[in-house]
C-alpha positions in Angstrom: 223.7 35.1 99.0 223.7 36.4 95.5 220.1 37.7 95.9 221.0 39.5 99.1 223.9 41.2 97.4 221.7 42.5 94.5 219.1 43.7 97.0 221.9 45.5 98.9 223.2 47.0 95.7 219.7 48.3 94.7 219.2 49.7 98.2 222.5 51.4 98.1 221.9 52.9 94.6 218.4 54.3 95.8 219.8 55.9 98.9 223.0 57.4 97.7 221.9 58.4 94.2 220.4 61.9 94.0 220.1 65.0 91.9 221.6 68.4 92.0 219.4 71.2 91.2 220.4 74.8 90.3 218.1 77.3 92.1 217.6 81.0 90.9 214.2 82.7 90.4 212.5 82.2 87.0 210.1 84.6 85.3 209.5 86.8 87.9 207.8 90.1 87.3 206.2 92.6 89.8 205.7 96.3 90.4 207.1 98.4 93.3 205.5 101.6 94.4 208.3 104.1 93.8 209.0 107.1 91.9 210.9 106.9 88.6 213.9 109.2 88.7 215.5 110.8 85.7 218.9 109.6 86.8 221.3 106.9 85.7 222.3 103.9 88.0 224.9 101.3 87.0 224.9 98.1 89.1 228.4 96.4 89.2 228.7 92.8 90.4 231.9 91.0 89.7 231.7 87.6 87.9 232.7 85.7 91.0 229.8 87.1 92.9 227.3 86.7 90.0 228.3 83.1 89.5 228.4 82.2 93.2 226.7 78.9 94.2 225.9 77.5 97.5 225.3 73.8 98.0 222.3 73.0 100.2 221.4 69.4 101.5 218.6 68.6 103.9 218.1 65.5 106.0 214.4 66.1 105.8 214.2 66.2 102.1 216.9 63.4 101.3 220.6 63.8 101.9 221.3 62.3 98.5 219.9 65.4 96.8 221.7 68.7 96.5 220.3 72.1 95.7 222.8 74.7 94.3 221.5 78.0 95.2 222.7 80.9 93.0 222.4 84.0 95.2 224.3 86.1 92.8 221.7 85.3 90.0 218.9 85.9 92.6 220.3 89.3 93.4 220.7 90.3 89.7 217.0 89.2 89.1 215.6 91.3 91.6 217.8 94.2 90.7 216.7 93.8 87.1 213.1 94.2 88.1 213.1 96.7 90.9 215.9 99.3 90.0 214.7 100.1 86.4 211.4 101.0 88.0 213.2 103.6 90.1 215.9 104.9 87.7 215.2 106.1 84.1 218.8 104.8 82.8 219.5 101.6 84.5 222.5 99.3 83.5 223.9 96.0 84.9 227.6 95.2 84.4 230.2 92.9 85.6 232.9 95.5 85.1 233.4 99.1 86.0 232.4 101.6 83.2 234.8 103.9 81.6 231.9 106.5 81.6 230.3 106.1 84.8 226.5 106.8 85.4 225.4 109.4 88.0 225.4 106.6 90.7 227.4 103.3 90.6 226.2 100.6 92.9 228.9 97.9 93.7 227.1 94.8 95.2 228.7 91.9 97.1 227.2 89.0 98.8 229.4 88.1 101.8 227.0 85.5 103.1 224.2 83.4 101.9 222.9 80.2 103.6 219.8 78.2 103.8 219.6 76.5 107.2 216.9 75.8 110.0 214.3 76.0 107.0 215.1 79.6 105.7 217.4 81.7 103.7 219.8 84.2 105.3 221.2 86.9 103.0 223.8 89.4 103.6 224.3 91.9 100.8 226.8 94.6 100.8 226.1 97.7 98.7 228.6 100.6 98.1 227.2 103.6 96.2 229.3 106.3 94.7 229.1 109.1 92.1 230.8 109.7 88.9 233.4 111.7 90.9 234.0 108.6 93.0 232.4 110.4 96.1 231.0 107.5 98.2 227.4 108.2 99.1 227.1 105.1 101.3 228.6 101.7 102.1 226.1 99.5 103.9 225.4 95.8 104.7 221.9 94.6 104.6 221.0 91.4 106.5 217.6 89.7 106.1 216.2 86.4 107.0 213.5 84.7 104.9 210.3 83.2 106.1 210.6 79.6 107.6 209.6 77.0 105.1 209.8 73.8 107.4 206.2 72.7 106.9 206.5 72.9 103.1 209.8 70.9 103.2 208.1 68.4 105.6 205.1 67.7 103.6 206.4 68.1 100.2 210.1 66.6 100.7 212.5 66.9 97.9 209.7 68.0 95.4 209.1 71.1 97.5 212.7 72.1 98.4 213.3 74.3 95.4 210.3 76.2 96.1 211.1 76.5 99.8 214.6 77.9 98.9 213.2 80.3 96.3 210.4 81.6 98.5 212.5 82.2 101.5 215.4 83.7 99.5 213.0 86.0 97.6 211.3 87.3 100.8 214.8 88.1 102.2 215.7 89.8 99.1 212.6 91.9 98.7 213.2 93.4 102.3 216.9 94.0 101.5 216.0 96.0 98.3 213.2 97.9 100.1 216.1 99.2 102.4 218.5 99.7 99.5 215.8 101.8 97.6 215.4 104.0 100.7 219.1 104.6 100.9 219.4 105.2 97.0 216.3 107.8 97.3 218.2 109.6 100.1 221.2 110.0 97.9 219.1 111.3 95.1 217.6 113.9 97.5 220.7 114.7 99.4 222.7 115.2 96.2 220.1 116.9 94.1 220.3 114.1 91.5 217.3 113.8 89.2 
């Protein structure tokens, strides 16, 4: 009986102990084909949005493990790479500036989830000028590429990569649309 209790305890610990993993992008660097404008852009993302975490569990990769996706950090990392390639004067802030740039871009993340083996991002962006004139207030929704095969074959070891790749793909498409909208603002308002 004593051996049975010890065996049960060991199995219980193995099944119900798991790890929590924080997920954002690390060391990403890439180029986008865009014209650099002699204009200023400040991206404002409040601290709540920036520090947002979404816990993800998957039966396929082990329910004892959890992955804490950080969509705010993901958005910041992509913005910090793409938008300085488009704007000569780029800044990121958690608070509104007393001396605003030519364009202020307020970013919120109404929804982020990883379900059915892929990430879904909804990003809301509101752009306005130094005079507080609203240029646009748009929501962008994109779904990343399904990562089921990676999760099936790699299990818990591949989950972090699956979340990153699917999230990154969705964000790249969102930022392509966002850059088009910002380029239209520059042209229509003769900012440059």
